[in-house]
C-alpha positions in Angstrom: 3.6 -51.3 -14.0 1.3 -48.9 -15.8 -0.9 -48.8 -12.7 1.9 -47.4 -10.5 2.6 -44.7 -13.0 -1.1 -43.7 -13.2 -1.3 -43.7 -9.3 1.7 -41.4 -9.1 0.0 -39.1 -11.7 -3.2 -39.1 -9.7 -1.2 -38.4 -6.5 0.6 -35.5 -8.2 -2.7 -34.0 -9.4 -4.3 -34.4 -6.0 -1.3 -32.6 -4.4 -1.7 -29.8 -6.9 -5.4 -29.4 -6.1 -4.6 -29.5 -2.4 -2.0 -26.8 -2.8 -4.3 -24.6 -4.8 -7.1 -25.0 -2.3 -4.6 -24.2 0.5 -3.5 -21.0 -1.3 -7.1 -19.9 -1.8 -7.9 -20.4 1.8 -4.8 -18.3 2.8 -5.8 -15.5 0.4 -9.4 -15.6 1.6 -8.3 -15.5 5.3 -6.0 -12.6 4.6 -8.6 -10.6 2.7 -11.5 -11.1 5.0 -9.5 -11.1 8.3 -8.2 -7.5 7.9 -11.2 -5.8 6.4 -9.2 -3.3 4.3 -5.8 -4.8 3.4 -4.5 -1.4 2.2 -5.4 0.6 5.2 -2.2 0.1 7.1 -0.2 0.9 3.9 -2.3 4.1 3.5 -1.7 5.1 7.1 2.0 4.5 6.7 2.1 6.7 3.6 0.1 9.4 5.3 2.5 9.4 8.3 5.5 9.4 6.1 4.4 12.4 4.0 3.1 14.3 7.1 6.5 13.9 8.7 8.2 15.0 5.5 6.0 18.1 5.4 6.6 18.9 9.1 10.3 18.3 8.7 10.5 20.7 5.8 8.6 23.4 7.7 11.0 22.9 10.6 14.0 23.2 8.3 12.6 26.4 6.8 11.9 28.0 10.2 15.2 27.1 11.8 17.1 27.9 8.6 15.5 31.3 8.4 16.4 32.0 12.0 20.0 31.1 11.3 20.2 33.3 8.3 18.8 36.3 10.2 21.2 35.6 13.2 24.2 35.2 10.8 23.3 38.4 9.0 23.0 40.2 12.3 26.4 39.0 13.5 28.0 39.9 10.2 26.4 43.4 10.3 27.6 43.9 13.9 31.1 42.9 12.9 31.0 45.2 9.9 29.9 48.2 12.0 32.7 47.5 14.5 35.3 47.3 11.6 33.9 50.6 10.1 34.1 52.4 13.5 37.7 51.2 14.1 38.7 52.3 10.6 37.9 56.0 11.3 39.3 56.1 14.8 42.7 54.7 13.9 42.6 51.7 16.3 44.0 48.4 15.1 41.4 46.2 13.5 40.1 43.2 15.5 40.2 39.7 14.1 36.7 38.3 13.7 35.7 34.8 13.4 33.4 33.8 10.6 30.6 32.6 12.8 28.1 34.9 11.1 29.0 33.6 7.6 28.8 30.0 8.8 25.4 30.5 10.4 24.1 32.3 7.3 25.3 29.6 4.9 24.0 26.8 7.1 20.6 28.5 7.3 20.5 29.0 3.6 21.2 25.3 3.0 18.5 24.4 5.5 16.0 26.6 3.9 16.9 25.3 0.4 16.4 21.7 1.6 13.2 22.5 3.5 11.3 24.0 0.6 11.3 20.9 -1.6 10.5 18.7 1.4 7.6 20.8 2.3 6.2 21.0 -1.2 6.5 17.2 -1.9 5.3 16.2 1.5 2.2 18.5 1.2 1.4 17.4 -2.3 1.7 13.6 -1.6 -0.1 13.9 1.7 -3.1 15.6 0.0 -3.0 13.0 -2.7 -3.2 10.0 -0.3 -5.7 11.8 1.9 -8.1 12.4 -1.1 -7.6 9.0 -2.8 -7.1 6.3 -0.2 -8.1 3.4 -2.4 -5.2 3.6 -5.0 -4.6 -0.1 -4.9 -7.1 -2.6 -3.7 -7.1 -6.4 -3.6 -10.2 -8.5 -3.1 -12.1 -11.6 -4.1 -15.0 -11.5 -6.5 -17.6 -14.1 -5.9 -20.5 -14.5 -8.3 -22.8 -17.4 -8.8 -21.2 -18.1 -12.2 -17.5 -17.5 -11.2 -15.0 -16.7 -8.5 -11.7 -14.8 -8.9 -9.2 -12.4 -7.5 -9.5 -8.7 -8.2 -6.7 -6.2 -8.3 -7.6 -2.5 -8.8 -5.3 0.4 -9.3 -6.8 3.9 -9.6 -5.0 7.0 -10.8 
């Protein structure tokens, strides 16, 4: 009976060793197969922050145009109401399209400014320092191991 227990212990140890070797092969294949494992992550971050920056600039431009157009409409309506006041004609009813355009534009500019600032700052940071996180395998004649590096 003691021999069956020692055989099961040896089989368990062999299966652990086999699992560890299999994991090491998978890690080595992943690390060497892609060249730079963080490059796709870096490209994704650069694209994300570039889109954020461009979206913020677009919001600022469109919002500024809407503010100017809304202000022009409100000014035109004010001039019309002032001219009718002195002529004695009944006042026209105006819609609030100028105020709506102006407020919408102001909100768009307010949202675009932080998007542009954050997008520009993060884009420059990822452009300057592409190797923030790196994963690799250290192989030396004395030892072998995994390496995880984070730079800030």
